[in-house]
NUDREN-684652 format. One record per residue (C-alpha): residue in one letter; y, z, x. Coordinates in steps of 0.05 Angstrom, whole numbers, plus 5000, padded with zeros to 4 digits. Each point is the difference from the previous one (the first is absolute). Example, Ala and Ser with C-alpha at 12.3 -4.5 7.8 and 13.67 -1.06 7.14 Angstrom:
% residues 2
A491051565246S506949875027
//
This chain:
% residues 69
X500050005000X506949825025X505150545016X506849994966X503649875066X495649395014X501149734930X507550095007X500049655068X496249414970X504849954942X506049965047X497149455044X502449284991X496349354993X502649415041X498349304978X501049515057X497249384967X499849794927X496949374971X502449714935X495549504966X503649464962X496549494956X500249275021X502549564942X499349244996X504649744945X499249304970X505149465017X504450144940X500450745017X501049845074X506349614982X502650564956X498750515055X503249565052X506349944958X500250754990X499250145074X505349495017X504950344952X498450675035X498350354935X495650614995X492749894982X496650534957X493050115028X494750384961X493250265023X493549824965X495650465039X500550565050X495050035057X499250655036X495750125061X498450725017X496850355059X497750705013X504350315054X497050545045X503850665007X503149865068X507249975025X499549265019X496349444965X500349255008X497049514953
//
């Protein structure tokens, strides 16, 4: 069983993320949509982008001070 002081020390430690990967879907529009998108990009307008699916990879991290995936 963990002592209170050890639990408090663990709660105060920080996690540092040094690398983050963001998966974006690859979309291939038809010719008509390509033209509409091209015109929108050329006019420097904002493009609303929605997500269809979220993919999450997880890993069990050992209880050490340093860990590299």
